N, C-alpha and C positions, 0 to 999 in steps of 0.2 A: 484468617491467613497467619502466614507466620508473623510478617513486621507489624503488622496491626496488633496482633497480641505482645508481643515483644514491647512495642510501644505504648502499650497500654499497663504492661506492670510498672516500666520504667516511670512512667508518668506518675504514676501512684506511689511508688516508693520514692521520686521527689519531691510531691503535695506533702508525705508524711511528714518527710525532714523539714516541712516549710521552704520548700523550694517551689516559688513559684514560676511555672516555666507553661508556654500554652503546646510545646511538644517535646519529646525526647525521641530524635531520631536516629533508627537504625538501620545500618545501611550493609549492605553485605561487605564480608571482610575483603581487602585488596590483599590481604597475606594470608591466605586459604590454608597453609601449613600451619596458621599458630591458631586460629580460631575461624567459626564459620560466621560469623557477621560481629560487629563493630558500633561502640555508641559514640560519637565526638563531641556531644553537648558539654562536657565538662569545661570542654573551653569558653564555649560560648558564654554559661553560666559565670564562670569564673570572672570573664571580664563585666559582666552586670552587677555582680554581687562583691568586687575587687577582692577577689582569694585566687588563692593558687589554684591550678586546673585539676593538681594531686590531688591538694583537700577535699576539694567539691567531688572528685572522682572516688576516692576513697569513701568517704561517706554512703556514695553511692552503694558503690561494690558490698560494702558490708552489709548495709541495710537491705538488697536483694539478697547475700548470701544467707540471711534470718530469715526468709519466707518459707512458711510452715511447707509450702508447696512447692520450693525448689527445684527438687530432683522430679519434678514431673516436668520440668521444662530445659534444667539445662545441668548441662554433666560438669561445665565449670563455668566462671565468672570472673574475671581478674583484672587489676589495672594496670597497666605498663605506662612509664614516662615517656613523654611528657603528660600527660595524661588521657590516654586511649584506655579505652574498659572493652577488652576483646570478651566476646559470648561464644562459646561452643554448646552446641543444644544435644537434650538428652535423648538417648534412642529411641524413648518411650514418649516423647514430644514429637520428632520426627516421623516417626508411624502413624501417632496420634492424625496429624494433619493429611498426611498421606491414603490415610482410611477416609477421611473427610472430602477431599478432592477425588477419589475415587467414588463414590457413592453420591456424589451430585454434579446437576448438570453445570458444565463448562469449567468444571474443578472449583466447585464453590465461588468461582467470580460473584462480586454482586454487582448488578447491574446497574446502569444508570437511569435515571428518570427515562420511561421509554415514551413518554409526551415529547419529548425534543424530538426537534427532525433536523435531517440534514441532508441536504440536496446536494449529489456529487456531479460533476459536469466530469466528463472526461469519454474518452474514447475521441470524438471530435473531427472523424473522417471528413474529406472532403468529396461530397460527391460527383463522378464523374472521372477522379482520378485513384488509380492502383496503390492500393494498402501498400508501406512498405515497414522496415522495420522499425522508423520512428511510430507508428502506429501502432506496432506490438507492445510498446515501451509503457504508452499510454494504458491503452487497455489493461493490461497487467497489472501496473501499479494501483491504478484507479478501482480495478477490480476487487484486489486485495486491502485497497482500503476501504473500500466500502463493506466489507466482509467483517472487516479488524473491528467498526463503528457496530455493526450491525450485532457481532457476536458478543459489544461490552452492551449495547441492551439500547442503541440509538435506533429511531425509526428512519430508516434510510431509503431515500430514492434516487437512482441513477439516472441518470440522463445523457444520450450519448452526442449530444446536439452537432446534428449533421452542420457541414458547410455547403451548403444547399443551394446558395443564392447570389455567390460572390463571380469574382472576375473569371473564373475559371469555367462558368456554366457559359459566360457570353461567347468566351474562346473555342469550346466544342460545340454551341451552336454554331459560330461562324467558321469552324471545321466542315460541319454535317452539311453545311447548307453548300460549301466547296466542292465538296465529293457528290452531291445531288443526292444523299441516300435517303432512302424512304424512310419517315418516323417510324414505322412499324417494326423495320428492317433491322434497326439501331441491335448490337449484340452487344457484351463486355470489351469483346476482341477487340471492336470498334471504337471502344471508348478507350480503351489502353493504347492504343494506336495514335488517334487523334489529339489527345489533350498534350503528349510530352511534343508532340509537332508543330502544335498551334501555338503553347508556350515559348517554343524556341524561337516561332517566326516572331512573336508579338516582340520579344526580347530584341530582335532584329530590326524590326519594323515600328515607327513609333505611331504611324496614323493606322497601321491594322489593329494595334493594341487599342487605338481611342476607339473603333470603330467595334470592336469587342466590347469596350465599357461602355458604349452605347447601345446595344445589344443587352448588356447584363440592365442599363438602366428602362429600357423600353420593357423588358421582362419584371423589374419588380412596379414599375408602373400598371401592368394588367396586361398587354400585349399578349391576343390569343394566341398566334401561330406560334410565339415562342414559347407562351407555355405550354401548348400541345407538346412541343418538344422537350421542354423544360420535364415534364410529366414521366415520358418516355425512358429520358438519360436517368431519370429520379428513382423507376424503378429498377431498370434493369441494374444501375449502380450499389443499391438496395438490396440487391438480393444476394448480390455477389460480397457484398460487406456483411450481411447478416451470415453468411454460411462460414464466412472466416471467424466472425467473433463465437459464433457455435464450434468449432473447432478448438477455439482457444478456453472455451468455458466461461467465456464473458458474458453477459447479462445485463440487459438495460429494463428500465418501467417505462421510461420515457423514449420515443423514436421520434423528437423534435427537431428542429434546428432553424435556420436563420427565417428561411422562406415561413415560419409559424410565428416569427416573432415582427413581422412586418406588420400584421394586423394591430399590433399595438405599441406601433411609430407614432403617429396620430396622436394617440392621450399621451406618450411619450413627450411628443412636444411639447402640449399645453402644459404641462405638467413645469418642464423647464422655463417655459417662455413664463409662467407665472412667477416662477422664481428668480426670474431676470438675468438668468444662468448664459444664455445664450448671446454671441456677439458674430459680428462678420468680422473676416480677415481676407482680404487677398480674396474674396469672391466664395469662401466657404464660409461654412456656421462652424463656432467651436464653443468650447467651454474652457476656460481656465480655469485650472485645478492647482496652480501652483501654489506653494506656502511660504510664508517668510522662513520658516524653521527649514526648508531645504537645502540641502548640502550641496545635491545636484540639480541641475534642471532637470525640472518635470515640465515638459511640454505640451500645452492645450490639448485636450482631446478632439478630436474632427466630427463634430456631430453631424453634420453633411456635405459632401465634398462640392467645390464647384461647379461641377457639373449637374447635380443634382440628386447623383447616387446618395445612398448611406452606406457605410464601411462597417468592419466589424464592430466596432466600440459601441454604435446605435444599436445593433442587432443586439450584441451581449448585454446594453443597456435595456432593452425592448424585452429581452428574456428576462432579466431580474422582476423588471414590473410586473410579468405574468406569474415567475414562481412565488411571489412575494401574496400577490393576489389569490392565487389557488390554493398554495401549500403553506404559507405563514411559516416558512422556515427558519430556525435559531441560527444555521449557519449554512453557509453556502460554499460547499469549496471544488476549486478550478485546479484539474489535475494536466497540467501542459509542461512543453520545454519551458524549463529556466529563460529563454531568451526571450521569453514574452510576457516578462516580470513587467514590465515599464509600461507595455498596455492595460493590463491589468491593474494597476496600481492607479493607472489614468482612470479605469471604469468604478474600482473600487469609490475614488477619490469623490467623482461624480454621482454614484449614487446614494454618496452619503449627504454631497449637496443638495441634491433635487431632494432628500428625504426619503427614495424609496426603500432604502434600509441602512442602520449607523455601518460604519468602515468595518466595526467588530466583527459583522456577521460573517465576511468575506476572508478566505484565505485563499493564497495564490501557491499549490504544492509541485513546485517546477522540479523538473528531472534535469538530468545533462544526458549527453548523447552518447549514443551507441558506438563505439570506436573500432578499426580495424585495429591491425598489428603494429599498423606506421604513425597510430594514435591520432590518428585523421578520422572524420566520421565515416562509418562503413559503408562502402561501396561496392557496387560489381567491377568488375573486367572493364566495363564500358563507361565507367563512372558514375552511374546511377546507384540511386538506392535501391538495394535489392525488393524486388517484391515478395511479398510475404508467403506467398504460395512456394515460389522457388526457396524460399529459405526452409519450410517446412521439409518440403523434399531432400535438399541437401541433409538437413537434419535425418530423416529418415536413412539416407544413403550410407553414412556416417556408423548411424546405429548398430546397421546390420552388417557393416563389413566388422565391426568390434570382435564379434563371435559369431563361429558359423551356427550355433542354435538359433542365434537372433532369426534368423532367416524365415524360422518356423515358427516364430511368433506370430498371432491372431492378429488383424488389421488393428484392433482398438487396444490392444495391449501396447503394438509399436505407436499409436498414436498417443496414448497417455506418456510415454515416455520420451516420443519428441516433445511435449508440453511441457514434461517436468524438466529436461533438458534447457529449452530455454527459456523455462519462466525461473528455474532457481538461480541461474548463471544473471537473470537480470535481479531478482530481487533480494539475491544476496549483497547485492551492492546497494551502499547510501545512494539514494535515488536524487539526490544533489549532483551527485557527482558522477563522470564522464566514465565509464568502465569499458575493456579491450573486449569486444566481442571474437571468443573463440570456441567454436562447436565440438573440434575433435577431443578438447580437452575438458568442454563441459560434459561431455559424454562419457567420461570414463565412471566408472563404478568405485571408484577409489580417489579421496580430495574431498574438497568440498562442494559437490556436483549432485542434483535431483538425484540421478540413479543411484548416488553411494547410500541416499535418504530412504530410498524405497527399497532398497537393499537389504538395509538394516531390518527394517520393518518386516521383509518378507521371512528374513531369517529367524527374527524374532518370534515371528506369530506360529512357525513349525514349533518351536519347543512349546510356547504356551496351549497347540493342540494336543501336543501329548502329556498335559495336565489338566485337560478339560473336567477331570472327575474332583476337581480341588473347590472349596469354596474361595471365594476372593475376602482373605482376611488376612491381616499381619498380626504376629504377633509382637513382643515388645524387643525382642532381637534385631541386632545388625551383627552380618557374619563378619568382614572384613573390609578393607578400604576400598575396593571396586564397588562394593555392595553400598558402604555409605555412600561416595562419591557421587553414583546413580539416583540416590535418593535426594542429597542435598541439593542436585540439578535439578529434578523434579519439583523442589518446594519453590524455586527461582521464578515458575509460572508467572506471578502474581506481578514481580518484578518486569521480567521482558516483556507482558504486555501491556504492562499501564505505557512504559517507554513508549513502544510501536504505537501506542491507543495517543496519547499526547503528542508525540510526534510527526505523527502521520507515517512512520517508518517500516515499511515490513520488515528491513532487514533484520531489526531487532527478532523478528520470528526466526528468520531463517539464519540467524546468527545462531539462536536458541536451540533451534531440533537438531542442527548440525552439533553442536556442544553434546546434547543429548545422545544423538547416533553414538559419536567418539565413545563416549563413556558405557554405554550400553555395551558397545563393540567389544569393550575392554572389558567389560563384567563377563559377558558370553565365553570369550578366551579363558577366563581365569577363574571360572564358577561352572562346572561340569554339573549341571542341575540332574540328564537321565540318571547319572550312575548314584545318586545320593539317595542315600536310606536312612534319616532321617526324615520323618513325613514334616514335620511342623515346617524344618528349614526348607524343604521342599516347599512346600505348601507358602510359605514366606516370598520363594524367588519365582514362583510362577505368578503370584499375585502384583509384584513388584512389576513384573515383563508384561503384566497384562497391562498394569498402568501406565508404562512407559511407552507398549502400543496406542494406546488410546491417545497419548499425550501428543505422539508423532503424528496420529491419524489427523487431528483435529488443529496442529499446527499446519500441517500441508492443507487442510482447506483451505485455512486462512491465505495460504499461499499458492490458491488456486490450483493447486497439483490433485490429481486424482490417483489411486495404485494400482497397479496392473496386477492379473492373477496369477502371475509367473515371470521372473526374469532370466 
């Protein structure tokens, strides 16, 4: 690819000049009006060689200009004070790389070692509780990161990791008993009603909360009556959860949860006892995970509560034990709310201390909150987090209201557009930051929105269909700045994708595909392909737009967005 080839050329030139350097880093120019790429290594080399950067840079530039194949790569290479090397690519090199991208899978991306296994823990819905906007974010961000890693060549395993054995189950069982409901008659509507009512009751009445905690403890210890009720709650809730994830095109390889982890707690306890990591504090069993180097207090991990029940930290550790034994992962990534960072820091340290897996195995990929226009976490008028089903319906209604013809679209295309509205709005934001949720704005076909990306794709597809008789080849020519800008942006794929991969940040992909669409629309508006009489130029542009749409399509896949038939 571009950067790799340029770095090889510059490194070989440096070696020829007797300059020993492990790399000659090439970066995108921060002044695209002056050049395409730049090399700032003269400053680093000058410091190590005790020379002036201009002297080092001039030697490198002059040697590059003397290369026999200079014109195959460069239009211009020049030195600019106080030592920047500016690089402008030749048209032939740009087109040669674009054809390589066109002809190879994943645009000639070189995959990592496929034997490296990454487990992704995202989704994390609590059984018996309705899914809300926060669950949408973890599902979409997690699914996108999984697709990016898979695209890069990793073997990925996605686990929904259900919260199916916690206090909320005890609360719902208490509510079912209070209403004298028959287990076989329990519906999702019952769960949606009972959980919030019981949760509010427990906050008001500590005695009832303790009773619910005891129900949870007895369930975990194998109480048959509670297990029968739990099984029905699980089945009803998971059917609803699976339907929502199916709508979002989010897919998991494993549907495991806290209940599955409980089978590994005895073995986990033995491991921690053998390492002498367990201590008793105020009746609870804890693990001290603090370090002398901590700048902030890291409290101990609670391994077992004083009432004998196990909390999230212990089931997370038991899950790690299971995952390590079964899959031997190189990495385990957790996609959750950033506010859980302390919890995962405790778990990762405890896993490392116990020898379950090195600390470096784990990554907590935290995300910010979804906020309303007031800057506070997005709520309904009655103060609740909006349920996903109602959010989907709201997005449908706004979409249909945007244009009369939208009402005539198929249900499938409307669902695809609803997904695009919600997903691009989320993923175009840095996952670590909060963002303002505005469905009306996100539904527009102008601006940085999902519909704008899809509209661009469908517009280009119509042009491409008019040139289906052409073979997909590029000459050595580039015809104007609109043309060149689009081609150069396509060359940036390797940079955008590598950044998204390294930082686990889908927003880099969203930014990149949006930039492509802006340049593609500028190209379309200023270059009229259908009226061209010059066949070579017409073939070049049809080929360019074919590659552009292939890029848009694959970037949308990484963002978990499908493409409708019409808009």
